[in-house]
LOSE-125005 format. One record per atom (N, C-alpha, C, O): x, y, z; residue in one letter. Coordinates in steps of 0.001 Angstrom, whole numbers, plus 500000, padded with zeros to 6 digits. Atoms other than C-alpha are relative to their C-alpha. Layout:
BEGIN
XYZA/...
//
This chain:
BEGIN
499791501124500902M/446531561864526034M/501461499909499576M/502002498817499404M/498585500020500373K/450053562940525068K/500831499316501073K/501754498558500775K/499251500607498894T/451282561937528539T/499815498491500007T/500777497744500183T/500273501436500006I/449597558549528349I/500722499331498841I/501296498253498989I/499325500569501159G/450957557969524864G/501482499853500210G/502072498847499815G/498559500066499767L/454505558768525937L/500347498916500997L/501346498216500836L/499759501063499019V/454270556474528952V/499921498639499340V/500723497752499631V/500127501280500703V/453086553669526689V/501223499721499160V/501737498603499137V/498807500169500826V/455973554273524315V/501197499616500844V/501954498715500483V/498873500312499121L/458477554272527188L/499894498567500520L/500894497854500602L/500179501365499504A/456981551061528552A/500345498981498933A/500976497963499216A/499684500924501083L/457221549397525160L/501479499911499750L/502016498826499526L/498550499990500201I/460834550491524746I/500692499201501092I/501595498411500816I/499414500734498885T/461674549172528229T/499780498504499841T/500682497706500099T/500291501412500177G/459959545885527468G/500849499369498922G/501358498261499094G/499165500534501080V/461802545430524177V/501421499824500468V/502057498805500199V/498621500096499499Y/465109546183525867Y/500169498793500911Y/501142498047500805Y/499886501100499032Y/464431543697528638Y/500006498644499308Y/500873497810499570Y/500095501319500604F/463364540802526450F/501173499718499070F/501634498580498989F/498822500204500843V/466201541326523980V/501212499693500856V/501994498794500543V/498850500206499126A/468722541584526822A/499976498612500608A/500995497922500636A/500100501317499378V/467433538467528539V/500238498893498984V/500878497885499284V/499804501016501032A/467339536546525276A/501476499850499665A/501980498734499536A/498568500057500290N/470940537465524512N/500758499346501138N/501664498541500923N/499294500527498840N/472012536649528043N/499796498496500133N/500746497761500402N/500295501418499826R/470288533270528166R/500597499157498879R/500956497998499092R/499462500764501107S/471531532250524732S/501499499839500088S/502077498982499420S/498557500064499859G/475110532851525787G/500721500687498864G/501949500643498797G/499373499330501128A/475717534846522620A/500674501272500454A/500185501974501339A/499290498771499673A/478226537633522784A/499197501176499491A/498718501150498357A/500749498820500405S/476516541030522692S/500845501233500210S/501634501302501152S/499261498766499855Q/477936544471522171Q/499453500776501187Q/498236500920501296Q/500496499241498848P/477722546506525391P/499405501316499559P/499866501929498595P/500592498707500307S/475495549553525361S/500796501133500615S/500570502301500298S/499184498979499347Y/478023551372527492Y/501457499562499917Y/501795498451500324Y/498567500285500042A/481764551501526852A/500707500904500988A/500371502082501112A/499375499291498886S/484067552569529654S/501114500915499513S/502295500593499639S/499033499104500609Y/485770555496528014Y/500341501145500963Y/499869502268500782Y/499616498970499054Y/487290557399530916Y/501248500678499458Y/502355500396499917Y/498846499436500685D/489526559531528719D/500639501095500832D/501555500820501607D/499344498904499298E/490363562949530112E/499366500295501349E/499947501027502150E/500717499730498745W/487834562964532989W/499983501490500300W/500194501907501439W/500057498559499776D/487503566703532469D/498652500575499598D/498525501789499435D/501349499521500260G/483808566916531646G/499670500138498531G/498537500490498204G/500286499886501416H/484125566907527855H/499393498708499460H/499538497643500061H/500639501154500601L/482207564568525589L/500828499419498861L/500326498614498077L/499162500504501073D/485136563886523282D/500122498487500102D/500366497952501183D/499869501455500004N/485223560239522275N/501445499622499733N/501955499915498652N/498628500422500238P/488721558796522716P/500035498834499038P/499037498136498859P/499846501150500879E/490037556273520270E/500345498790500855E/501281498813501654E/499829501195499166W/489772552813521768W/500562498870499152W/500074498600498054W/499408501129500701H/491950549903520736H/499876498766500878H/500310498777502031H/500073501275499304D/491183546362521791D/500951499049499296D/500715498655498153D/498976500820500624N/494237544221521151N/499501498611499630N/500148497897498864N/500543501298500383Q/492033541148520948Q/499647499963498516Q/499679498903497893Q/500309499951501415D/491034542318517487D/501229499757499141D/501116499492497944D/498748500167500737K/494673541999516496K/500647498655500324K/501844498454500118K/499486501317499620N/495002538416517717N/501135500112501004N/502048499287501025N/498990499797498969D/497076539756520577D/499421499503501318D/498432498770501319D/500535500416498715D/496565539233524306D/498765500813500337D/498278501584499510D/501268499373499648S/493546540501526228S/500169501370500631S/499213501917501181S/499825498677499425S/495076543752527365S/499416501053499084S/499245500819497887S/500581498912500774C/493604547054526234C/500864501239500158C/501523501421501181C/499274498749499873E/495187550392525501E/499127501150499547E/498273500988498676E/500783498812500294L/493744553877525339L/500872500992499267L/501921501392499772L/499255499006500765A/494941556266522656A/499541501386500431A/498356501702500324A/500331498700499429V/495062559779524142V/500297501095498992V/501359501111498370V/499822498955500992S/494578562846521982S/501004501051500427S/501636501678499577S/499083498993499493N/496660565111524217N/501246499316500547N/501170498680501598N/498809500721499562P/500242563811524529P/500584500532501292P/501446499886501888P/499466499434498759D/500903566092527517D/499376499376501231D/499897499532502336D/500666500628498869D/498496564130529705D/500622498640500279D/501058497944499362D/499410501265499598N/499744561138531652N/498894498993500278N/498184499102501279N/501028501012499849Y/497464558143531197Y/500610498620500045Y/501723498391499571Y/499644501401500053E/497687554460531761E/498712499194499952E/497785499450500721E/501167500890500058A/495172551801530762A/500513498581499900A/501147498205498913A/499523501374499990T/495885548222531701T/498885499074500421T/497890499506501002T/500966500981499540G/493973545042532288G/499231499372498866G/499411499727497701G/500827500687500977S/491526542800530523S/498710500777499792S/498419501694500559S/501258499292500213P/488194543940529080P/499049499950501185P/498138500774501268P/500886500054498837S/486540542893532347S/500509500859501151S/499775501091502111S/499481499092498981Q/488794545132534444Q/501030500908499360Q/502211500569499282Q/499124499037500636V/490252548141532717V/500271501127500979V/499340501706501539V/499620498998499022R/492155550578534878R/500521501245499292R/501383501165498417R/499625498735500611Y/492518554226533949Y/500660500879501058Y/500139501024502163Y/499284499167499050T/495028556519535619T/500357501324499355T/500920501351498261T/499475498703500378R/495594560221535253R/500548500622501270R/499792500864502211R/499359499635498740T/498052561467537829T/499529501334500541T/499639501584501742T/500390498670499528S/496667564996537982S/498632500005500674S/498262501005501288S/501318500059499403Y/493224563858539156Y/499917498854501004Y/500497497789500794Y/500258501061499043S/492157561880542210S/498511499966500261S/497958500918500811S/501439500125499853I/488566560634542232I/499685499458501395I/500294498488501848I/500355500421498651I/486936560312545650I/498585499451500087I/498212498869501106I/501369500495499975S/483348559444544700S/499527499829498563S/499932500587497681S/500499500268501341I/481515558007541679I/498499499757500016I/497954499253500998I/501408500335500213V/477932557796540373V/499806499667498529V/500530500173497672V/500282500398501379S/476485556217537233S/498506499957499765S/497715499822500699S/501375500258500395D/473242556032535330D/500011499365498622D/501012498770498223D/500181500776501221S/471986554737532007S/501119500180498993S/501614499195498445S/499090499727501096F/474429556430529646F/501325500616500426F/502125500969499560F/498888499160499601H/477133558030531753H/500473499676501415H/499782499006502183H/499423500115498667T/479383558084534825T/500651501325500352T/501243501979499494T/499371498773499513L/480554561033536932L/500817499691501242L/500528498748501978L/499174500146498814G/483220561388539581G/500299501343500629G/500407502354499935G/499587498787499286I/484065563952542251I/501494499930500245I/502001498942500774I/498576499909499708R/487680565020542403R/500209500444501436R/499296500956502085R/499659499603498634A/489441565657545687A/499870501503500203A/499691501956501334A/500106498543499865D/489292569403544944D/498570500502499909D/498348501713499905D/501396499600500011G/485473569392544768G/499438500297498629G/498290500726498515G/500520499860501347T/485177569608541000T/499503498640499507T/499735497617500152T/500665501209500492V/483334567035538871V/500502499657498604V/500673500537497760V/499604500502501312V/484466564908535929V/498955499010499528V/498201498464500334V/501076500831500515S/482296562852533627S/500392499373498673S/501338499801498011S/499807500669501282V/482128560534530651V/498661499482499507V/497835499007500287V/501229500472500640M/479359559644528192M/500277498660499348M/501433498293499136M/499820501261500708D/478750556306526510D/500477500266498569D/500667501418498180D/499386499889501311N/480029555637523004N/498993500079498868N/499230499535497789N/501030499941501027D/476869556447521077D/500110501244499143D/499218501530498345D/499831498785500782G/478249559659519596G/499308501195500600G/499205502235499949G/500595498866499310G/476478561872522120G/498506500135499824G/497930501125500275G/501435499860500217T/472887561175521079T/499204499925501291T/498059500374501336T/500682500062498705N/472000560472524726N/500316501205500875N/499877501257502024N/499651498830499215N/473408563807525876N/498823500949500087N/498376501491499077N/501059499019499744R/470674565935527414R/500477501033501013R/499670501647501712R/499455499000499107G/473022568159529396G/500428499479501342G/500878500252502188G/499718500553498681Q/473603565762532282Q/501480500038500371Q/501825499815501531Q/498569499931499701L/477388566147531999L/500526501429500019L/501738501632500098L/499575498602500015N/477470569956531935N/500297500498501417N/499574501325501972N/499636499704498611T/479218570218535305T/501356500704500094T/501929500793501180T/498653499428500023D/482439571995534252D/500180501138501001D/501260501294501571D/499873498817499144S/481708575104536325S/499752499713501471S/499890500616502297S/500334500312498615W/480766573286539533W/501244500014500878W/502317499570500471W/498913499926499020Q/482930573892542605Q/499478499565501368Q/498277499615501633Q/500335500319498602N/482993572713546231N/498889498959500109N/498012499065500965N/501007501063500001I/480917569615545477I/500423498897500968I/501564498435500945I/499721501069499038T/480685567034548252T/499274498708499664T/499661497643500144T/500744501189500402A/478161564628546689A/499282500292498696A/498887501429498437A/500733499853501242I/476542564048543328I/499052498823499829I/499267497741500375I/500915501067500378S/473626562042542009S/499521500306498595S/499342501469498232S/500387499778501389T/472555561534538430T/498821499139499617T/498750497964499975T/501107500722500577G/469343560545536738G/500305499695498545G/501440499859498097G/499758500361501389T/468905559446533170T/500456501195499182T/501337501060498333T/499675498843500824F/469102562967531769F/500346501258500800F/500414502341500219F/499563498818499254H/470104565297534621H/500874499568501172H/500821498422501619H/499085500257498886T/472699565553537395T/499860501113501022T/499720502281500658T/500036499006498934V/472560567302540773V/501242499852500860V/501762498752501048V/498818499992499161G/475451568293542993G/499739500698501322G/499129501767501354G/500124499406498671L/475527568984546737L/501264500780500302L/502367500238500233L/498862499140499704Q/477770571901547671Q/500292500016501501Q/499459499628502320Q/499565500015498607Q/479698572361550897Q/499084500794500912Q/498968500473502095Q/500854499161499164D/477277575020552126D/498585499468500137D/497727500139500711D/501320500593499861G/474279572689551880G/499008500380498927G/497846499980498992G/500856499693501131T/472866574144548683T/500239498987498890T/501184498200498951T/499958501012501052V/472289572143545510V/499982500671498633V/499259501643498414V/499989499536501386V/473079572754541851V/499530498861499102V/499616497690499471V/500483501003500936S/471630570968538840S/500362500400498581S/500432501586498259S/499872499729501420T/472349570651535161T/498618500319499447T/497602499997500063T/501268499708500656E/469669571896532787E/499738498979498914E/500648498566498195E/500371500981501012L/467790569494530577L/499943500659498629L/499369501737498476L/500017499512501367L/468306569998526853L/498938499253499203L/498741498053499394L/501037500630500815G/465533569322524359G/498642500577500320G/498277500694501490G/501277499308499797N/462158570947523879N/498966499152500721N/498078499697501377N/501016500845499389Y/460201567935525106Y/500299499678501448Y/499523498973502093Y/499682500193498594F/461931567923528490F/499666501276500775F/499971502383500330F/500316498867499146H/460663570166531262H/500850499934501255H/501318498866501649H/498958499856498998Q/462746571380534131Q/499568499684501425Q/500309499993502358Q/500479500216498638N/460683570252537123N/501024499307500882N/501261499735502011N/499093500790499171Q/463230567694538327Q/501351500670500224Q/502187500137500954Q/498740499271499791T/466069570249538146T/499806501236500876T/500753501993501086T/500312498793499229A/464359572907540305A/500441499852501455A/499619499625502342A/499433500198498666V/466672572692543330V/500717501248500525V/501352501202501579V/499207498811499674A/468083576228543456A/499661500588501362A/500512501220501987A/500402499412498721D/466116577208546568D/500187499050501177D/499804499391502296D/499768500938498909W/467101574155548624W/501184500458500851W/502156501012500336W/498875499712499109D/469315574661551688D/500011498985501141D/499051498237501328D/499835500950498894N/470578572679554689N/499868498553499537N/499365497701500269N/500083501342500572I/470817569621552439I/501286499231500324I/502384499785500258I/498840500835499683V/473113566742553428V/500145498807499060V/501172498128499080V/499924501090500968A/472312564193550691A/499002500270498884A/497968500900499103A/500888499831501149V/470743564151547233V/499873498684499249V/500771497843499295V/500211501169500837S/469278561495544950S/499149500417498802S/498061500971498960S/500696499627501236A/468241562011541323A/499527498751499272A/500266497773499157A/500543501097500791A/466000559700539318A/499603500534498633A/499897501682498300A/500400499608501339W/464538559796535824W/499132501258500023W/499343502173499227W/501035498969500080N/461663562131536675N/499855500884501217N/498988501758501235N/500059499135498831H/462294563679540097H/501333499958500740H/502166499082500506H/498790499903499196T/465020564705542543T/499605500130501462T/498627500800501795T/500305500018498573V/465092564168546303V/501192500536500776V/502344500260500441V/498952499463499137G/467039566014548988G/499720499693501457G/498577499765501907G/500112500261498566L/467707565099552623L/500544501197500768L/501689501604500571L/499578498864499198R/467846567990555067R/500744499526501253R/500643498368501657R/499225500320498800A/470103568112558110A/499109499616501170A/499552498905502071A/500909500318498889D/467057567865560394D/499271498680499806D/498402498339500608D/500607501293500217G/466060564489558919G/498715500015499204G/498093498970499013G/501161499932500879T/463200565751556770T/500466499933498549T/501659500023498259T/499670500232501409V/463032565294553006V/499225500964499114V/498059501264499371V/500635499142500999V/462287567598550071V/500118499333498635V/501038498552498391V/499928500505501365T/461546566738546464T/499611501093499017T/498926502052499372T/500497499151501072T/461095568523543198T/498640499467499552T/498205498399499983T/501193500529500639N/457887568212541250N/500409498934498982N/501572498856498584N/499740501039500990I/457608565307538837I/500077500633498622I/499371501597498328I/499900499528501371A/458642565864535253A/498634499965499315A/497844499049499541A/501316499873500623D/455691566946533116D/499619498796499160D/498436498498498989D/500297501107500894Y/456033563931530849Y/499795498673500736Y/499606497641500092Y/500053501254499257W/455809561358533670W/498736499903500837W/498167500915501246W/501202500240499201V/452909559787535554V/500340500108501480V/501395499646501915V/499827499862498561D/452533560640539244D/499655498688500685D/498488498304500765D/500204501239499247N/453018557399541178N/500186500212501494N/500372499251502241N/499835499707498587G/453320559152544522G/501447500090500443G/501727500078501642G/498585500027499647Q/457121559306544358Q/500486501246500735Q/501605501257501249Q/499597498796499273T/457197562796545877T/499237500182501316T/499321501240501940T/500798499904498767D/454907562062548841D/500868499725501225D/500759498670501849D/499045500184498904V/457581562550551497V/499856501068501077V/500707501176501960V/500159498858499095T/456229565533553414T/500035499590501462T/500575500325502289T/500106500422498606D/455604563560556608D/501208499202500488D/501233498789501647D/498848500796499584W/458941561746556681W/500847500731501032W/501071501936500916W/499147499425498949K/461112562324559771K/501089499001500368K/500973497805500098K/498892500838499509D/464356560992561243D/500641499181498879D/501070498048499097D/499402500677501151I/465656560070557786I/501508500287499975I/501937501417500212I/498545499825500059I/469411559500557414I/500570499658498619I/501747499909498359I/499552500302501362A/469603558286553785A/498781499928499095A/497688499575499537A/501095499999500968I/467484558552550636I/500456499347498705I/501647499330498395I/499711500542501317S/467282556824547275S/498742500111499152S/497657499726499587S/501132499758500883A/465038557704544329A/500023499036498824A/501070498799498221A/500147500873501147G/463737555308541685G/499099500627498965G/498677501774499113G/500824499469501074V/461713555722538529V/498619500402500502V/498116501468500150V/501377499747499571S/458348555537540272S/499835499999501505S/498717499849501997S/500101500070498549H/459164555628543971H/501225500649500643H/502242500888499992H/498912499462499191T/461348557090546707T/500059499198501293T/499024498866501870T/499813500785498788V/462803555193549664V/500899500768500959V/501867501406500544V/499213499325498985G/464160556570552931G/500393499062501125G/499611498200501526G/499508500787498867L/466251555011555697L/499909500844501261L/500456501945501328L/500135499283498736R/465320556037559230R/501196499725500911R/501937498762500713R/498872500121499075S/467813556491562049S/499926498738500845S/500945498304501383S/500132501228499210D/466422553396563816D/500214498738499172D/500015497630499669D/499725501149500842G/467320551145560875G/498806499454499259G/498917498435498578G/501175500392500775T/463806550860559474T/499946500824498722T/500690501791498559T/500043499387501328V/462816551899555962V/498571500404499676V/497621499699500016V/501290499512500431V/459954553942554541V/500049500207498493V/501092500566497946V/500084499814501447A/458792554110550913A/498724500736499655A/497731500631500375A/501203499331500456T/456328556263549013T/498987498971499535T/499340497854499158T/501066500901500442R/452994554723548139R/500115499768498502R/500324500704497731R/499817500347501402L/453156552898544841L/498662499709499331L/497810499014499885L/501179500331500789T/450474552819542189T/500383499238498740T/499513498863497954T/499536500769501144N/452622551057539586N/499789498519500287N/500326497998501264N/500373501381499702C/451261547509539331C/501209499083500080C/501171498087500803C/498831500867499987M/454728546036538691M/500811500169501276M/501724499382501525M/499209499734498811S/456023547476541973S/499194499911501274S/499644500372502323S/500873500038498828D/453152546759544350D/500684499366501206D/500451499785502340D/499404500697498869N/455283544412546451N/501217500715500563N/501919500151501403N/498911499246499404L/457861547109547173L/499675500395501430L/500559500801502184L/500370499717498626G/455903547669550349G/500692499098500995G/500597499327502201G/499260500880499115G/458031544865551757G/501104500679500775G/501600500111501748G/498933499307499274V/460606547432552864V/499565500358501411V/500406500573502284V/500483499645498658S/458379548212555850S/500327498919501027S/500280499164502232S/499660501096499100E/459378544838557294E/501495499912500284E/501917499128501134E/498548500062499808W/463115545469557080W/500405500594501350W/499795501545501838W/499447499494498747R/465116545984560270R/501525499983499932R/502121499248499145R/498531499939499890N/468716546845561145N/500664500313498661N/501707499749498330N/499470499598501300I/469300548461557742I/500980501160500183I/500721502095500941I/498985498943499907S/472417550601557317S/500183500764498698S/500792501833498694S/499901499310501295A/472180551522553605A/498891499486499092A/498428498355499241A/501050500373500942I/469596551480550807I/500413500391498593I/501206501312498398I/499813499683501415A/469653551479547007A/498725499640499268A/498111498611499549A/501254500186500710V/466725551775544626V/500273499861498508V/501068500610497940V/499937500154501439G/466391550514541063G/498734500501499356G/498007501305499938G/501169499517500721A/463689551025538495A/498715499705500755A/497886500595500943A/501219500412499322E/461014549073540363E/500302499049501139E/499519498139501412E/499615500866498889H/462813547453543273H/500879500782500965H/501314501894500665H/499153499372498988A/464795548273546405A/500890498939500629A/500505497775500745A/499029500885499366V/467845546743548070V/500449500645501299V/500664501856501355V/499575499476498712G/468860547099551708G/501195499240500539G/501254498015500434G/498834500604499359L/472169546450553464L/499773499979501502L/499561501020502123L/500158500115498553R/471831545112556995R/501322500304500703R/502396500246500103R/498810499664499214S/474233546074559759S/500930498806500172S/502102498991500496S/499153501186499872D/475522542474559850D/500673499616498686D/501337498583498612D/499342500255501279G/476688542659556215G/499216499134499041G/499705498820497956G/500872500726500923T/473819540671554710T/499109500994499259T/499053502174499604T/500745499105500879V/471483542062552060V/498590499459499790V/498386498249499695V/501384500347500300V/467717542086551480V/499563500785498768V/500128501830498446V/500492499333501201A/465772543015548366A/498529499692499814A/498056498631500220A/501418500191500251T/462152543446547310T/499601500820498787T/500292501767498412T/500488499280501163G/460141544616544319G/499884499109498786G/499853497884498901G/500144500714501263F/459820543621540695F/501357499454499563F/502303500214499357F/498727500653500325D/462537541104539795D/500119499858498486D/499726498844497910D/499929499951501454R/463270542039536200R/500949498958499416R/500624498334498406R/499008500885500592G/466392539907535645G/500843499244501000G/501961498837500685G/499239500698498973G/467475538254538883G/500761500917500922G/501608500460501690G/499261499030499188Q/468688541442540555Q/499646499944501484Q/500264500636502292Q/500370500134498589L/466975540435543816L/500638498781500661L/500390498516501838L/499411501241499471D/469022537231544263D/501233500287500852D/502352499940500474D/498890499557499149V/471156538592547110V/500004499303501359V/500769499678502247V/500183500610498688Q/470134536281549944Q/501281499356500528Q/501479499279501741Q/498796500713499566S/473479534466550017S/501185500916500278S/502230500444500724S/498874499078499822W/475654537572550226W/500318500193501481W/499430500146502333W/499561499706498637S/477696538277553361S/501227500898499935S/501860501034498888S/498834499105499894D/480415540681554539D/499922501158499008D/500947501616498504D/500202498890500932I/478921543420552336I/500061501326500764I/499518501444501862I/499880498689499362V/479766547047553147V/499359501110499169V/499185502223499666V/500649498998500852A/478120548876550202A/499212499283498919A/499583498188498495A/500857500575501031I/475382548202547641I/499612501061498998I/499597502251499315I/500613499123500988D/474064549708544431D/499215499130499033D/499518497949498865D/500842500760500913T/471431548661541920T/499475500910498918T/499428502129499085T/500511499240501129S/470000549739538598S/498767499302499444S/497984498733500205S/501189500589500600W/467397548489536124W/499878498519500309W/498841498073500799W/500141501446499857D/468177544798536295D/501273499315500474D/501483498139500176D/498889500674499323H/471412544148538175H/500341500724501289H/500138501931501423H/499653499481498676T/472629544614541740T/501443499617500307T/501884498513499987T/498574500196499720V/476217544945542942V/500259500252501484V/499687501164502082V/499612499831498604G/477733544545546404G/501509500052500157G/502239499322499486G/498579499882499682L/481123545576547764L/500266499281501307L/499649499586502328L/499645500727498795R/482668543170550245R/501030500768500824R/501700501673500327R/499060499344499094A/484747544212553243A/501441499817499553A/502298500632499895A/498628500244500445D/487843542734551595D/500341500704498693D/501427500506498148D/499732499244501214G/487526545023548562G/499646499284498720G/499897499814497638G/500484500699501179T/486112542419546185T/498533500354499767T/497892500973500617T/501330499568500402V/482789542805544387V/499193498797499519V/499728497905498861V/500919501027500478V/479768540559543761V/498866500677499237V/498552501845499469V/501074499422500806A/476953541061541280A/499023498919499574A/499412497774499344A/501036500907500469V/473657539442540280V/499078500754499054V/499027501984499063V/500959499395500904G/471037540036537604G/500328499704498552G/501013498730498239G/499782500139501429C/471089540450533854C/501429500381499641C/501973501356500160C/498611499749500398N/474515540295532194N/500104500233498497N/501072499805497867N/500066499817501447S/473574541378528674S/501173500784499446S/501535500599498284S/498884499184500469A/476467543845528444A/501260499779500837A/502174500603500816A/498823500284499189G/478950542234530825G/500040500755501305G/501097500843501930G/500025499184498792Q/477832544360533773Q/500220499205501281Q/500435499788502344Q/499745500836498824L/478254541401536136L/501443499495500055L/501803498770500983L/498639500532500091N/481871540726535144N/500957500737500938N/501834501481500501N/499218499302498976V/483417541934538400V/500756499035500904V/501347499450501901V/499431501002499098S/484725538693539866S/501499500171500210S/502027499732501231S/498556499812499855G/488354539674539290G/500407501290500658G/501599501544500828G/499665498708499404W/488140543076540919W/500508499830501427W/500072498934502150W/499482499991498628S/490085543778544111S/500439501411500346S/500682502232499461S/499577498676499567G/491046546785546172G/498986501097499758G/499341502274499697G/501055499029500285V/487710548474545506V/499486500611501308V/499313499910502305V/500482499304498807V/486470551100547988V/498610500591499809V/497973500986500785V/501346499486500266A/483249552272546292A/499520499432498678A/500326499114497804A/500595500549501214I/480860551027543608I/498843500874499549I/498242501599500342I/501168499334500554S/478232552484541296S/499595499248498737S/500447498719498022S/500476500731501167V/476053550958538596V/499108500875499140V/498392501742499642V/500913499400500951G/474301552194535478G/499097498921499440G/499061497808499963G/500939500963500556A/471731550469533306A/500695498744499510A/500152497649499658A/499320501162500560A/474299548180531673A/501503500046500227A/502267499520499418A/498578499989499671H/477653548853533311H/500176500138501505H/499267500579502209H/499645499916498585T/479349548697536713T/501358500675500121T/502270500400499341T/498771499234499812V/482064551016537996V/500480499828501435V/499678499806502368V/499407500099498676G/484448550623540924G/501073501056500193G/501823501367499268G/498977499027499632L/486616553199542682L/501048499312500859L/500718498670501855L/498908500586499232L/490031552059543920L/500533501007501005L/500280502206500889L/499511499151498909A/491788553425546994A/500923501105499495A/501028502154500131A/499073498992500519D/494305555323544843D/499319501027499116D/499996501852498502D/500731499018500772G/491561557304543106G/499829499645498540G/499361500474497759G/500194500434501366T/491561555311539891T/498715499175499884T/498087498829500884T/501302500581500275I/488606553602538258I/500156498654499301I/501034498482498455I/500159501227500767V/487740550073537154V/498556499949499508V/497652500461500169V/501340500040500547S/484743549366534957S/499822498771499139S/500767498286498516S/500322501038500958T/482990546589533110T/499910500640498630T/499811501860498500T/500032499493501370M/482904546890529348M/498597499968499439M/498381500360498293M/
//
C-alpha cells in the first residue's frame, strides 16, 4: 500500500506540474525557470554563485557572473537565452542533464557538475563525482549518476535519504560495458557483445517491465525512461520493453521504425533519429514534444519530460514542446557540437569546450 500511495502522490505532483506549466506557457505570462544555469566553478561543488542580471538594473540584456574565487578565470557573456561560461583550465567534452542538474566530462576524464538554484534541496547525492577518474561517458537520472570508466566498469553515486533504496545504483559488478543510461528508477548498461544489463527497479517504483532486456541482442545504443527502456539494433531497428503504463501504450510504435541511427527516451515517449537526418517520435505527447516531423539535417537528438531538442549539421539547434521555463529558447545558438536536456532546461556544448544554456 505504501508503494501504491507513493506512486499516486508522484502522479499527482507530475500532473500539477504539467497543467501549471502548460497554463503558464499558453497564457504567455513570464514564469520563473525551475532551473538556473549556474555553471560556476564546474568542480563538483554545490556552492551557489551570485548571479547578476543587468536587466534588473535597466541595463542591456547581457549577464555577468560574480565569482567567489578571484584566481579563477571566468567569462560570462550573452543574453539570458544564450549565456556562455568559460573557464580556461577546464575543457568539457561531453554533457548530460536531468531534472535538477547538469554534468560534464572534462578532457582529463574527471567530472564536473552543477545543481539548480533551489538551495540544494534536490540534492540526493547525484553530483558526488569528485573522486571519479578515467570517465568516458556519464548518464544521470533524477537522483543518481553513473559513470563509464575506460576499463568498461561502471561507478555510481549513492542515493541520500532514508526513503531511497540503492537498487538503481548497483552497478559495481558490471564489466565490458560500452554505454550507460540512467533513469529515475533503474540503470541500463550496454555490453560490448551487444547484450544489455539492468539494475533492479527502485523499491519505491512500480515494475512496468523496464528491465525486461534479457533477450536483447545486437544492440548498439540504449536509452532509459521512467517506465521503459529502448534499444537500437545494429540493423537500424528499435526494440522497447513491454509497457504496462496506460499513458505509454502507444510507445510500441518504435517497432515500425527503420534506418534509425540514434534514440532518446523521455518520461513516456521515445524519439528516433533517422540516417537521413529526419526525426520520428512516438508515445504520450505531454506538451508537443513529438512535433518533430518537419525537422531535417539533424545529427543529434535529446528529450526529457515535455520537450525535445535537435542539433542540426550546421551547429544550430531546434526545439519543440513545453516552454514554461524558456527551455525552447535556442534559436540563437550556433557552433554547437552536442546537446542535452533536463526537465526544464537545455544545454549545448560548443566546439571550444564551453557551455551554452537556456535560463
